[in-house]
C-alpha positions in Angstrom: 105.8 124.1 132.0 109.1 125.4 130.6 109.8 125.0 126.9 112.5 122.4 127.4 110.0 120.3 129.4 107.5 120.6 126.6 110.2 119.4 124.1 111.0 116.5 126.3 107.3 115.6 126.6 107.0 115.7 122.8 110.0 113.5 122.4 108.7 111.0 125.0 105.3 110.9 123.2 107.2 110.1 119.9 109.3 107.4 121.6 106.1 105.9 123.3 104.2 105.9 120.0 107.1 104.1 118.3 107.4 101.6 121.1 103.7 100.8 121.0 103.7 100.4 117.2 106.8 98.2 117.4 105.1 95.9 119.9 102.0 95.7 117.8 104.1 94.9 114.7 105.9 92.1 116.5 102.7 90.7 118.1 100.8 90.6 114.8 103.6 89.5 112.4 106.3 88.0 114.6 108.7 90.4 113.0 110.6 93.4 114.3 110.6 96.6 112.2 114.2 96.1 111.0 113.4 92.6 110.0 110.4 93.8 108.0 112.4 96.6 106.5 115.1 94.1 105.4 112.5 91.8 103.9 111.0 94.7 101.9 114.4 95.5 100.6 114.9 91.9 99.4 111.7 92.1 97.5 112.5 95.5 96.0 116.0 94.6 94.7 116.2 91.4 92.8 119.2 89.2 93.4 120.4 91.2 96.4 123.4 90.7 98.6 123.7 91.5 102.3 125.9 94.5 101.4 123.3 95.9 99.0 120.6 95.4 101.7 122.8 97.3 104.2 123.2 100.2 101.9 119.5 100.2 101.0 118.2 100.3 104.6 121.1 102.4 106.0 122.3 99.8 108.5 125.7 98.3 109.0 126.5 95.1 107.2 127.0 93.3 110.6 123.5 94.4 111.7 122.0 93.2 108.5 123.8 89.9 108.6 122.4 89.4 112.2 118.9 90.2 110.9 119.3 87.8 107.9 120.5 85.0 110.3 117.3 85.4 112.4 115.1 85.5 109.3 116.9 82.4 107.9 116.2 80.5 111.1 112.5 81.4 110.7 112.8 80.0 107.2 111.7 83.3 105.7 114.7 83.6 103.4 117.4 81.5 101.8 120.9 82.3 100.8 122.2 81.2 97.5 125.9 81.3 96.4 126.5 82.8 92.9 127.5 80.4 90.2 129.7 83.0 88.5 131.4 84.5 91.6 131.5 82.1 94.6 132.2 85.1 96.9 128.8 86.5 96.3 125.8 85.3 98.2 122.3 86.3 97.1 119.4 86.6 99.4 115.9 85.5 98.4 112.6 85.3 100.3 111.0 81.9 100.7 107.3 81.4 100.1 106.8 81.6 103.8 108.7 84.9 103.9 106.6 86.3 101.1 103.4 85.3 102.9 104.4 86.8 106.2 105.5 90.0 104.4 102.1 90.3 102.6 100.3 89.8 105.9 102.4 92.1 108.0 101.0 95.5 109.1 102.3 98.6 107.6 105.4 100.2 109.1 104.8 103.4 111.1 107.1 105.4 108.9 104.8 104.8 105.9 102.0 107.0 107.4 104.7 109.5 108.6 106.0 109.8 105.0 102.5 110.5 103.7 102.0 113.2 106.2 105.5 114.6 105.8 105.0 114.8 102.0 102.0 117.0 102.5 104.1 119.7 104.2 105.6 122.6 102.4 109.3 122.2 101.5 110.3 124.9 104.1 108.4 123.0 106.8 110.2 119.8 105.9 113.6 121.5 106.0 112.7 123.1 109.4 111.7 119.8 110.9 114.8 118.0 109.5 117.3 120.6 110.8 115.5 120.8 114.2 115.6 117.0 114.6 119.2 116.7 113.5 120.1 119.3 116.1 118.1 117.5 118.8 119.9 114.2 117.8 123.3 115.9 118.2 122.3 117.4 121.6 121.4 113.9 122.7 124.9 112.7 121.5 123.0 110.5 118.9 124.3 112.1 115.8 126.7 109.3 114.8 124.5 106.3 115.7 123.7 103.7 113.1 120.1 104.2 112.2 117.8 103.0 109.4 114.9 105.3 108.2 112.6 103.2 110.4 110.4 104.1 113.2 110.9 101.1 115.4 112.1 100.7 119.0 113.8 97.3 118.6 117.6 97.6 118.4 118.8 94.7 116.3 122.5 95.4 117.3 121.7 95.1 121.0 119.2 92.2 120.9 121.1 88.9 121.3 119.4 85.6 120.9 120.5 82.7 123.1 
């Protein structure tokens, strides 16, 4: 097998592992990875706005707003307009949202981060530069992406 074929097989294995984990996450919690990531950001940052969440999870504000709409329909969060500045809307998890978050399986990137942290700094830099180059070769360098290993694309998914 040629080297480029070996690279493509490795990429396919990564994509497949992410896809399988995403399906498991949604089956067990009813949440997509991006939804879970947004809920975790809400918990980590007290009195948070959609814009702050977008910056925290590295997604566009439009994508985050779409995710928040879905979570609000599931009654996992509530929006509250600021008393001081009516233009600001703060996001808070409901009790149901806190409960589903506590029971949700861990995100795939959490185990990745632990393994990555064990590598030497030069190994981390090598992996980063190689993956950035691969992303550029696949014309994916400018795509909107959160630091999340999940196959669901919240920008493409449309609910009827």
